[in-house]
C-alpha positions as CSV (number, residue, x, y, z in Angstrom):
1,M,-34.3,-0.1,10.5
2,R,-33.2,-1.2,7.0
3,T,-29.7,-1.6,5.7
4,P,-29.2,0.3,2.4
5,T,-28.4,-2.8,0.5
6,R,-31.7,-3.3,-1.3
7,T,-29.7,-4.3,-4.5
8,A,-27.1,-6.3,-2.6
9,I,-29.1,-9.2,-1.1
10,A,-27.7,-12.2,-2.9
11,A,-24.6,-13.7,-1.3
12,A,-21.6,-13.8,-3.5
13,P,-19.1,-16.7,-3.4
14,L,-16.1,-16.1,-1.2
15,L,-13.9,-16.6,-4.2
16,L,-14.8,-13.1,-5.2
17,L,-12.5,-11.9,-2.5
18,A,-9.6,-13.2,-4.5
19,A,-11.1,-12.5,-7.9
20,C,-11.8,-8.8,-7.6
21,G,-9.4,-5.9,-7.4
22,G,-5.7,-5.6,-7.9
23,G,-3.2,-8.2,-9.0
24,G,-1.3,-10.6,-6.8
25,D,-2.4,-11.9,-3.4
26,P,-3.5,-9.0,-1.2
27,Y,-3.4,-11.2,1.8
28,S,0.1,-12.5,1.4
29,G,1.7,-9.7,3.5
30,D,4.4,-9.1,0.8
31,D,3.3,-5.5,0.0
32,E,5.2,-2.7,1.7
33,G,3.6,0.2,3.6
34,G,-0.1,0.5,4.5
35,G,-1.6,-1.1,7.6
36,A,-0.3,-1.7,11.1
37,G,1.2,-5.0,10.0
38,G,3.2,-3.5,7.2
39,G,1.1,-5.0,4.4
40,A,-1.4,-3.4,2.1
41,L,-4.7,-2.2,3.4
42,V,-7.5,-4.1,1.6
43,V,-10.5,-1.8,1.0
44,G,-13.6,-3.7,0.1
45,S,-17.1,-2.9,-1.2
46,A,-20.5,-4.5,-1.3
47,N,-22.1,-5.2,-4.7
48,F,-24.0,-2.0,-5.3
49,P,-22.8,1.2,-7.0
50,E,-22.7,3.6,-4.0
51,S,-20.6,1.1,-2.0
52,T,-18.1,0.7,-4.8
53,L,-17.9,4.5,-5.2
54,L,-17.2,4.9,-1.5
55,A,-14.5,2.2,-1.6
56,H,-12.7,4.1,-4.4
57,I,-12.9,7.3,-2.4
58,Y,-11.4,5.6,0.7
59,A,-8.7,3.8,-1.4
60,K,-7.6,6.9,-3.3
61,A,-7.5,9.1,-0.2
62,L,-5.3,6.5,1.6
63,E,-3.0,6.2,-1.5
64,A,-2.7,10.0,-1.6
65,E,-1.0,9.8,1.8
66,G,1.4,7.1,0.7
67,I,-0.5,4.2,2.1
68,T,-0.4,1.0,0.0
69,V,-3.9,-0.2,-0.9
70,E,-5.5,-3.1,-2.6
71,T,-9.2,-3.1,-3.5
72,Q,-11.7,-6.0,-3.4
73,L,-14.9,-4.7,-5.0
74,D,-18.4,-6.0,-5.5
75,I,-18.0,-8.7,-2.9
76,G,-21.7,-9.2,-2.0
77,S,-23.9,-8.8,1.0
78,R,-23.0,-8.1,4.6
79,E,-23.5,-11.8,5.3
80,V,-20.5,-12.4,3.1
81,Y,-18.1,-9.6,3.8
82,Y,-18.6,-9.0,7.5
83,D,-16.7,-12.1,8.7
84,Q,-13.9,-11.3,6.2
85,I,-13.3,-8.0,8.0
86,I,-13.2,-9.8,11.3
87,Q,-10.6,-12.3,9.9
88,G,-8.5,-9.5,8.5
89,N,-8.9,-10.5,4.9
90,L,-10.5,-7.0,4.4
91,S,-9.1,-4.0,6.3
92,V,-11.5,-1.2,5.5
93,F,-15.1,-1.2,4.4
94,P,-17.6,1.6,3.7
95,E,-20.6,0.8,5.9
96,Y,-23.7,2.4,7.3
97,N,-23.9,2.7,11.1
98,G,-27.6,1.7,11.3
99,G,-27.0,-1.2,8.9
100,I,-24.2,-2.5,11.1
101,L,-26.3,-2.2,14.3
102,Y,-29.2,-4.0,12.7
103,H,-26.9,-6.8,11.6
104,L,-25.6,-7.1,15.1
105,D,-28.9,-6.7,16.9
106,P,-32.1,-7.0,14.7
107,E,-34.1,-5.7,17.7
108,A,-32.1,-2.5,18.1
109,A,-34.1,0.7,18.5
110,S,-33.7,3.6,16.0
111,G,-31.5,6.4,17.3
112,T,-29.5,9.5,16.5
113,T,-26.1,9.2,14.8
114,E,-24.3,9.3,18.2
115,E,-26.7,6.9,19.9
116,T,-26.4,4.5,17.0
117,N,-22.6,4.6,17.0
118,Q,-22.5,4.0,20.7
119,A,-24.7,1.0,20.4
120,V,-22.6,-0.3,17.5
121,R,-19.4,0.0,19.5
122,E,-21.0,-1.9,22.4
123,E,-22.0,-4.7,20.0
124,L,-18.9,-5.0,17.8
125,P,-16.5,-7.8,18.4
126,D,-13.0,-6.9,19.6
127,E,-11.6,-7.4,16.1
128,L,-13.6,-4.5,14.6
129,A,-14.0,-0.8,15.1
130,V,-16.1,2.0,13.5
131,L,-14.4,5.3,12.8
132,E,-16.1,8.7,12.6
133,S,-19.4,8.8,10.8
134,S,-19.9,11.2,7.9
135,P,-22.9,13.6,7.8
136,A,-23.9,11.7,4.6
137,Q,-26.8,9.4,5.1
138,N,-28.4,6.8,2.8
139,K,-31.6,6.1,4.7
140,D,-35.2,5.5,4.1
141,S,-37.5,8.4,3.3
142,I,-41.1,9.2,2.5
143,T,-40.8,11.2,-0.7
144,V,-43.3,13.2,-2.7
145,T,-43.1,15.3,-5.8
146,R,-42.3,19.0,-5.3
147,E,-45.8,19.7,-6.7
148,T,-47.5,17.6,-4.1
149,A,-45.4,19.1,-1.3
150,E,-46.3,22.6,-2.4
151,E,-50.0,21.7,-2.9
152,H,-50.4,20.3,0.6
153,G,-47.7,22.3,2.5
154,L,-45.7,19.2,3.2
155,T,-42.2,19.4,4.7
156,A,-42.2,16.6,7.3
157,I,-43.8,13.2,7.4
158,G,-46.3,14.3,10.1
159,D,-47.7,16.8,7.6
160,L,-49.2,13.9,5.7
161,D,-51.7,13.3,8.5
162,G,-55.1,14.1,7.1
163,V,-54.0,13.9,3.4
164,A,-52.4,10.5,3.2
165,G,-55.8,8.8,3.1
166,G,-56.2,10.0,-0.4
167,M,-52.7,8.8,-1.5
168,T,-51.1,5.6,-2.5
169,L,-47.6,4.8,-1.1
170,G,-45.1,3.0,-3.3
171,A,-42.4,0.9,-1.5
172,P,-40.7,-2.5,-1.5
173,A,-43.2,-5.2,-0.5
174,E,-41.5,-5.7,3.0
175,F,-42.2,-2.1,3.8
176,E,-45.9,-2.8,4.3
177,T,-45.3,-4.9,7.4
178,R,-41.8,-3.8,8.6
179,P,-41.9,-2.0,12.0
180,Q,-40.2,1.0,10.5
181,G,-42.5,0.9,7.5
182,V,-46.3,1.3,7.2
183,P,-46.9,0.3,10.9
184,G,-44.3,2.7,12.1
185,L,-45.8,5.6,10.1
186,A,-49.1,5.0,11.8
187,D,-47.7,4.5,15.3
188,T,-45.2,7.4,15.1
189,Y,-46.9,10.0,13.0
190,G,-50.5,8.8,12.8
191,V,-50.1,8.7,9.0
192,E,-52.1,6.0,7.2
193,F,-52.1,5.9,3.4
194,G,-55.2,4.9,1.4
195,G,-53.3,2.4,-0.7
196,F,-50.0,0.6,-0.9
197,R,-48.3,-0.5,-4.1
198,P,-45.2,-2.8,-4.0
199,L,-42.5,-1.3,-6.2
200,E,-38.7,-1.6,-6.4
201,G,-35.8,0.5,-7.7
202,N,-36.4,2.7,-10.7
203,L,-40.1,1.6,-10.8
204,L,-40.5,3.6,-7.5
205,V,-39.1,6.7,-9.1
206,E,-41.1,6.3,-12.3
207,G,-44.3,5.5,-10.4
208,L,-43.9,8.7,-8.4
209,R,-43.0,10.8,-11.4
210,G,-45.9,9.3,-13.4
211,G,-48.6,9.7,-10.7
212,D,-49.1,5.9,-10.2
213,V,-48.2,6.6,-6.5
214,E,-48.3,9.9,-4.6
215,A,-45.6,9.0,-2.2
216,A,-42.6,6.7,-2.3
217,N,-40.1,5.1,0.0
218,L,-36.8,6.2,-1.6
219,F,-33.3,6.2,-0.2
220,T,-32.0,9.7,0.5
221,T,-29.1,9.4,-1.9
222,D,-31.1,8.3,-4.8
223,P,-29.9,10.1,-7.9
224,A,-33.5,11.1,-8.7
225,F,-33.1,13.9,-6.1
226,T,-30.7,15.7,-8.4
227,T,-33.7,16.7,-10.7
228,G,-35.2,18.9,-8.0
229,D,-38.6,17.3,-8.8
230,F,-38.8,15.4,-5.5
231,V,-38.9,16.3,-1.8
232,A,-37.8,13.8,0.9
233,L,-40.0,14.7,3.9
234,E,-38.2,15.3,7.2
235,D,-38.3,12.6,9.9
236,P,-38.2,14.6,13.1
237,E,-39.2,11.5,15.3
238,N,-36.3,9.5,13.7
239,L,-38.5,6.7,12.7
240,F,-36.0,5.5,10.1
241,G,-33.0,5.8,12.4
242,S,-29.5,6.8,11.3
243,Q,-27.7,5.4,8.3
244,N,-24.6,7.5,8.2
245,V,-21.7,6.4,5.9
246,T,-19.2,5.1,8.4
247,P,-15.9,3.3,7.8
248,L,-15.8,-0.2,9.4
249,V,-12.2,-1.4,10.0
250,N,-10.2,-4.3,11.2
251,E,-8.8,-3.1,14.5
252,E,-5.3,-4.5,14.1
253,A,-4.9,-3.9,10.4
254,V,-5.6,-0.1,10.3
255,D,-3.1,2.2,12.0
256,Q,-3.7,5.8,13.2
257,Q,-2.4,7.4,10.1
258,A,-5.0,5.5,8.0
259,R,-7.7,6.3,10.5
260,D,-6.9,10.0,10.3
261,V,-7.2,9.9,6.6
262,L,-10.6,8.1,6.7
263,D,-11.9,10.5,9.4
264,A,-10.9,13.4,7.1
265,V,-12.9,11.9,4.3
266,S,-15.9,11.4,6.5
267,A,-15.8,15.0,7.8
268,E,-16.3,16.3,4.2
269,L,-18.8,13.8,2.8
270,T,-22.4,15.1,2.9
271,T,-25.7,13.6,1.7
272,D,-26.0,16.3,-1.0
273,A,-22.4,15.5,-2.2
274,L,-23.2,11.8,-2.3
275,I,-26.4,12.3,-4.3
276,E,-24.4,14.2,-6.9
277,L,-21.6,11.5,-7.0
278,D,-24.1,8.7,-7.2
279,A,-25.8,10.5,-10.1
280,R,-22.6,10.8,-12.1
281,V,-22.0,7.0,-11.7
282,Q,-25.5,5.7,-12.0
283,L,-27.1,8.2,-14.4
284,D,-24.2,9.6,-16.4
285,H,-22.3,6.3,-16.4
286,E,-19.0,7.8,-15.4
287,E,-16.4,5.5,-14.0
288,A,-16.6,5.3,-10.2
289,D,-12.8,5.6,-9.7
290,E,-12.7,8.8,-11.8
291,V,-15.7,10.3,-9.9
292,A,-14.0,9.5,-6.6
293,A,-10.7,11.1,-7.8
294,D,-12.6,14.3,-8.8
295,W,-14.3,14.6,-5.4
296,L,-11.1,14.1,-3.5
297,A,-9.3,16.7,-5.6
298,Q,-12.2,19.2,-5.0
299,N,-11.7,18.7,-1.3
300,D,-7.9,18.9,-1.4
301,M,-7.4,15.2,-0.5
302,A,-5.9,13.9,-3.7
Protein backbone atom coordinates (compact mmCIF):
# COMPACT_ATOMS: atom_id res chain seq x y z
CA MET A 1 0.00 0.00 0.00
CA ARG A 2 1.53 3.33 -0.99
CA THR A 3 0.67 6.70 0.39
CA PRO A 4 -0.10 9.22 -2.34
CA THR A 5 2.76 11.51 -1.41
CA ARG A 6 5.23 10.59 -4.10
CA THR A 7 6.19 14.24 -4.43
CA ALA A 8 6.08 14.93 -0.69
CA ILE A 9 8.83 12.79 0.74
CA ALA A 10 11.30 15.38 1.96
CA ALA A 11 10.64 16.47 5.54
CA ALA A 12 10.02 20.19 5.93
CA PRO A 13 11.25 22.13 8.97
CA LEU A 14 8.71 22.53 11.73
CA LEU A 15 9.03 26.28 11.39
CA LEU A 16 6.86 25.97 8.29
CA LEU A 17 3.96 25.52 10.64
CA ALA A 18 4.39 29.11 11.67
CA ALA A 19 5.58 30.43 8.33
CA CYS A 20 2.69 29.35 6.08
CA GLY A 21 -0.90 30.53 6.04
CA GLY A 22 -2.66 33.47 7.62
CA GLY A 23 -1.21 36.24 9.74
CA GLY A 24 -0.82 36.19 13.49
CA ASP A 25 -0.31 33.20 15.71
CA PRO A 26 -2.93 30.55 14.85
CA TYR A 27 -2.12 28.65 18.04
CA SER A 28 -2.56 31.52 20.47
CA GLY A 29 -6.25 30.85 21.06
CA ASP A 30 -7.07 34.54 20.61
CA ASP A 31 -9.35 33.99 17.59
CA GLU A 32 -13.07 33.76 18.08
CA GLY A 33 -15.32 31.02 16.78
CA GLY A 34 -14.27 27.79 15.13
CA GLY A 35 -13.15 24.75 17.10
CA ALA A 36 -14.40 23.17 20.26
CA GLY A 37 -12.05 25.32 22.33
CA GLY A 38 -13.30 28.59 20.82
CA GLY A 39 -10.19 29.30 18.73
CA ALA A 40 -9.65 29.07 15.01
CA LEU A 41 -9.53 25.69 13.37
CA VAL A 42 -6.15 25.21 11.70
CA VAL A 43 -6.44 23.41 8.37
CA GLY A 44 -3.14 22.03 7.09
CA SER A 45 -1.83 20.46 3.91
CA ALA A 46 1.12 18.40 2.78
CA ASN A 47 3.47 19.81 0.17
CA PHE A 48 1.89 18.55 -3.04
CA PRO A 49 -0.80 20.26 -5.14
CA GLU A 50 -3.75 17.96 -4.46
CA SER A 51 -3.31 18.22 -0.69
CA THR A 52 -3.18 22.01 -0.90
CA LEU A 53 -6.31 22.06 -3.06
CA LEU A 54 -8.19 19.83 -0.61
CA ALA A 55 -7.12 22.02 2.31
CA HIS A 56 -8.59 25.05 0.55
CA ILE A 57 -11.84 23.15 -0.04
CA TYR A 58 -12.07 22.20 3.65
CA ALA A 59 -11.17 25.70 4.85
CA LYS A 60 -13.62 27.52 2.58
CA ALA A 61 -16.44 25.10 3.37
CA LEU A 62 -15.90 25.68 7.09
CA GLU A 63 -15.71 29.45 6.64
CA ALA A 64 -18.97 29.40 4.68
CA GLU A 65 -20.64 28.10 7.84
CA GLY A 66 -19.21 30.89 9.99
CA ILE A 67 -16.33 28.89 11.43
CA THR A 68 -13.06 30.76 11.95
CA VAL A 69 -10.23 29.10 10.06
CA GLU A 70 -6.47 29.47 9.65
CA THR A 71 -4.52 27.58 6.98
CA GLN A 72 -1.03 26.13 7.28
CA LEU A 73 -0.13 24.90 3.79
CA ASP A 74 2.71 22.96 2.17
CA ILE A 75 3.97 21.66 5.50
CA GLY A 76 5.80 18.57 4.27
CA SER A 77 5.51 14.84 4.66
CA ARG A 78 3.39 12.79 7.04
CA GLU A 79 6.43 12.36 9.28
CA VAL A 80 6.28 16.11 9.88
CA TYR A 81 2.60 16.94 10.14
CA TYR A 82 1.15 13.86 11.85
CA ASP A 83 2.49 14.68 15.32
CA GLN A 84 1.38 18.29 14.90
CA ILE A 85 -2.22 17.10 14.59
CA ILE A 86 -1.84 14.97 17.71
CA GLN A 87 -0.51 18.00 19.61
CA GLY A 88 -3.39 20.18 18.38
CA ASN A 89 -1.21 22.58 16.40
CA LEU A 90 -3.19 21.43 13.37
CA SER A 91 -6.91 20.74 13.65
CA VAL A 92 -7.93 19.35 10.26
CA PHE A 93 -5.91 17.65 7.55
CA PRO A 94 -6.88 16.15 4.17
CA GLU A 95 -5.59 12.59 4.33
CA TYR A 96 -5.92 9.24 2.56
CA ASN A 97 -7.26 6.37 4.65
CA GLY A 98 -4.80 3.82 3.27
CA GLY A 99 -1.93 6.22 3.75
CA ILE A 100 -2.82 6.73 7.41
CA LEU A 101 -3.13 2.99 7.96
CA TYR A 102 0.23 2.28 6.36
CA HIS A 103 1.80 5.01 8.51
CA LEU A 104 0.37 3.39 11.65
CA ASP A 105 0.96 -0.21 10.57
CA PRO A 106 3.33 -0.81 7.63
CA GLU A 107 2.30 -4.48 7.63
CA ALA A 108 -1.43 -3.76 7.30
CA ALA A 109 -3.31 -5.69 4.64
CA SER A 110 -5.12 -3.97 1.79
CA GLY A 111 -8.87 -3.70 2.22
CA THR A 112 -12.07 -1.99 1.19
CA THR A 113 -12.86 1.56 2.26
CA GLU A 114 -14.87 0.30 5.22
CA GLU A 115 -12.25 -2.26 6.25
CA THR A 116 -9.48 0.31 5.96
CA ASN A 117 -11.35 2.90 8.01
CA GLN A 118 -12.12 0.35 10.72
CA ALA A 119 -8.46 -0.62 10.88
CA VAL A 120 -7.42 3.05 11.03
CA ARG A 121 -9.82 3.75 13.90
CA GLU A 122 -8.40 0.81 15.84
CA GLU A 123 -4.84 2.09 15.35
CA LEU A 124 -5.31 5.84 15.86
CA PRO A 125 -4.25 7.42 19.16
CA ASP A 126 -7.01 8.89 21.32
CA GLU A 127 -6.14 12.42 20.20
CA LEU A 128 -7.12 11.76 16.57
CA ALA A 129 -10.18 10.75 14.58
CA VAL A 130 -11.03 10.14 10.94
CA LEU A 131 -14.31 11.46 9.59
CA GLU A 132 -16.36 10.07 6.71
CA SER A 133 -14.30 9.11 3.67
CA SER A 134 -15.14 10.56 0.28
CA PRO A 135 -15.69 8.35 -2.78
CA ALA A 136 -12.66 10.13 -4.28
CA GLN A 137 -9.58 7.95 -4.30
CA ASN A 138 -6.02 8.83 -5.24
CA LYS A 139 -4.58 5.36 -5.50
CA ASP A 140 -2.18 3.31 -7.56
CA SER A 141 -3.34 1.99 -10.90
CA ILE A 142 -2.05 0.06 -13.85
CA THR A 143 -2.88 2.31 -16.77
CA VAL A 144 -2.70 1.76 -20.51
CA THR A 145 -3.56 3.91 -23.50
CA ARG A 146 -7.12 3.71 -24.77
CA GLU A 147 -5.75 2.29 -28.00
CA THR A 148 -3.99 -0.53 -26.13
CA ALA A 149 -7.08 -1.24 -24.05
CA GLU A 150 -9.27 -1.52 -27.14
CA GLU A 151 -6.71 -3.59 -29.07
CA HIS A 152 -6.44 -6.23 -26.34
CA GLY A 153 -9.88 -5.91 -24.74
CA LEU A 154 -8.47 -4.69 -21.44
CA THR A 155 -10.78 -3.44 -18.70
CA ALA A 156 -9.22 -5.00 -15.57
CA ILE A 157 -5.68 -5.83 -14.49
CA GLY A 158 -6.30 -9.55 -14.86
CA ASP A 159 -6.99 -9.05 -18.57
CA LEU A 160 -3.25 -8.41 -18.98
CA ASP A 161 -2.50 -12.07 -18.30
CA GLY A 162 -1.24 -13.45 -21.59
CA VAL A 163 -0.34 -10.08 -23.14
CA ALA A 164 1.80 -8.42 -20.45
CA GLY A 165 4.79 -10.55 -21.45
CA GLY A 166 5.12 -8.41 -24.56
CA MET A 167 4.84 -5.14 -22.65
CA THR A 168 7.12 -2.91 -20.60
CA LEU A 169 5.75 -1.48 -17.36
CA GLY A 170 6.78 2.02 -16.31
CA ALA A 171 6.70 2.83 -12.60
CA PRO A 172 8.76 4.37 -9.78
CA ALA A 173 11.78 2.20 -8.98
CA GLU A 174 10.36 0.93 -5.68
CA PHE A 175 7.34 -0.50 -7.48
CA GLU A 176 9.54 -3.30 -8.85
CA THR A 177 9.98 -4.89 -5.43
CA ARG A 178 7.08 -3.52 -3.37
CA PRO A 179 4.57 -6.22 -2.28
CA GLN A 180 1.73 -4.23 -3.88
CA GLY A 181 3.87 -3.67 -7.00
CA VAL A 182 5.34 -6.12 -9.48
CA PRO A 183 5.32 -9.08 -7.03
CA GLY A 184 1.69 -8.36 -6.16
CA LEU A 185 0.66 -8.25 -9.80
CA ALA A 186 2.14 -11.72 -10.29
CA ASP A 187 0.76 -13.19 -7.06
CA THR A 188 -2.71 -11.65 -7.29
CA TYR A 189 -3.40 -11.62 -11.02
CA GLY A 190 -0.74 -13.84 -12.59
CA VAL A 191 0.41 -10.81 -14.58
CA GLU A 192 4.12 -10.62 -15.40
CA PHE A 193 5.45 -7.86 -17.65
CA GLY A 194 8.25 -8.52 -20.10
CA GLY A 195 10.16 -5.46 -18.98
CA PHE A 196 10.28 -2.81 -16.27
CA ARG A 197 11.38 0.79 -16.69
CA PRO A 198 11.82 3.05 -13.63
CA LEU A 199 10.09 6.37 -14.28
CA GLU A 200 8.63 9.14 -12.13
CA GLY A 201 5.99 11.86 -12.46
CA ASN A 202 5.45 13.37 -15.89
CA LEU A 203 7.97 10.97 -17.40
CA LEU A 204 5.50 8.18 -16.71
CA VAL A 205 2.78 9.95 -18.64
CA GLU A 206 5.09 10.90 -21.49
CA GLY A 207 6.54 7.39 -21.63
CA LEU A 208 3.08 5.90 -21.92
CA ARG A 209 1.94 8.45 -24.47
CA GLY A 210 5.11 8.06 -26.55
CA GLY A 211 5.17 4.27 -26.52
CA ASP A 212 8.33 3.88 -24.43
CA VAL A 213 6.22 1.80 -22.05
CA GLU A 214 2.94 0.03 -22.75
CA ALA A 215 1.59 0.24 -19.19
CA ALA A 216 2.27 2.63 -16.33
CA ASN A 217 1.70 2.94 -12.60
CA LEU A 218 -0.25 6.22 -12.40
CA PHE A 219 -2.27 7.65 -9.56
CA THR A 220 -5.99 7.63 -10.30
CA THR A 221 -6.37 11.40 -9.95
CA ASP A 222 -3.53 12.20 -12.34
CA PRO A 223 -4.66 15.11 -14.55
CA ALA A 224 -3.55 13.07 -17.57
CA PHE A 225 -6.84 11.19 -17.31
CA THR A 226 -8.72 14.31 -18.41
CA THR A 227 -7.48 13.79 -21.98
CA GLY A 228 -9.43 10.57 -22.42
CA ASP A 229 -6.31 8.94 -23.87
CA PHE A 230 -5.68 6.64 -20.90
CA VAL A 231 -7.57 3.85 -19.15
CA ALA A 232 -6.91 2.89 -15.52
CA LEU A 233 -7.56 -0.84 -15.37
CA GLU A 234 -9.95 -2.02 -12.69
CA ASP A 235 -8.49 -3.72 -9.60
CA PRO A 236 -11.25 -6.17 -8.56
CA GLU A 237 -8.97 -8.05 -6.13
CA ASN A 238 -8.12 -4.76 -4.41
CA LEU A 239 -4.37 -5.25 -4.72
CA PHE A 240 -3.76 -1.54 -4.26
CA GLY A 241 -6.13 -1.16 -1.31
CA SER A 242 -8.15 1.95 -0.55
CA GLN A 243 -6.86 5.51 -0.69
CA ASN A 244 -10.03 7.51 -0.11
CA VAL A 245 -9.68 11.20 0.64
CA THR A 246 -10.53 11.36 4.34
CA PRO A 247 -10.37 14.23 6.87
CA LEU A 248 -8.06 13.52 9.78
CA VAL A 249 -8.89 15.71 12.78
CA ASN A 250 -7.77 16.48 16.28
CA GLU A 251 -10.49 14.97 18.45
CA GLU A 252 -10.75 17.85 20.94
CA ALA A 253 -10.30 20.74 18.52
CA VAL A 254 -13.05 19.88 16.02
CA ASP A 255 -16.65 20.12 17.17
CA GLN A 256 -19.74 18.51 15.68
CA GLN A 257 -20.64 21.49 13.53
CA ALA A 258 -17.25 21.38 11.81
CA ARG A 259 -17.46 17.60 11.44
CA ASP A 260 -20.83 17.89 9.74
CA VAL A 261 -19.39 20.40 7.27
CA LEU A 262 -16.43 18.17 6.44
CA ASP A 263 -18.67 15.11 6.08
CA ALA A 264 -20.82 17.06 3.62
CA VAL A 265 -17.75 17.88 1.55
CA SER A 266 -16.69 14.23 1.54
CA ALA A 267 -20.13 13.11 0.41
CA GLU A 268 -19.84 15.19 -2.77
CA LEU A 269 -16.19 14.65 -3.69
CA THR A 270 -15.63 11.98 -6.36
CA THR A 271 -12.54 10.75 -8.14
CA ASP A 272 -13.71 12.24 -11.44
CA ALA A 273 -14.31 15.61 -9.79
CA LEU A 274 -10.87 15.53 -8.18
CA ILE A 275 -9.21 14.72 -11.51
CA GLU A 276 -10.82 17.78 -13.05
CA LEU A 277 -9.89 20.00 -10.12
CA ASP A 278 -6.31 18.75 -10.12
CA ALA A 279 -6.06 19.44 -13.85
CA ARG A 280 -7.18 23.04 -13.38
CA VAL A 281 -4.47 23.58 -10.78
CA GLN A 282 -1.64 21.51 -12.26
CA LEU A 283 -2.21 21.87 -16.01
CA ASP A 284 -4.12 25.14 -16.36
CA HIS A 285 -2.21 26.79 -13.50
CA GLU A 286 -5.31 28.24 -11.85
CA GLU A 287 -5.05 29.26 -8.21
CA ALA A 288 -5.98 26.42 -5.88
CA ASP A 289 -8.12 28.62 -3.63
CA GLU A 290 -10.16 29.85 -6.61
CA VAL A 291 -10.65 26.32 -7.94
CA ALA A 292 -11.79 25.24 -4.48
CA ALA A 293 -14.27 28.12 -4.27
CA ASP A 294 -15.71 27.23 -7.69
CA TRP A 295 -16.25 23.60 -6.73
CA LEU A 296 -17.94 24.51 -3.45
CA ALA A 297 -20.24 26.96 -5.24
CA GLN A 298 -21.18 24.32 -7.80
CA ASN A 299 -22.12 22.01 -4.94
CA ASP A 300 -24.04 24.66 -2.94
CA MET A 301 -21.51 24.73 -0.12
CA ALA A 302 -20.11 28.23 -0.59
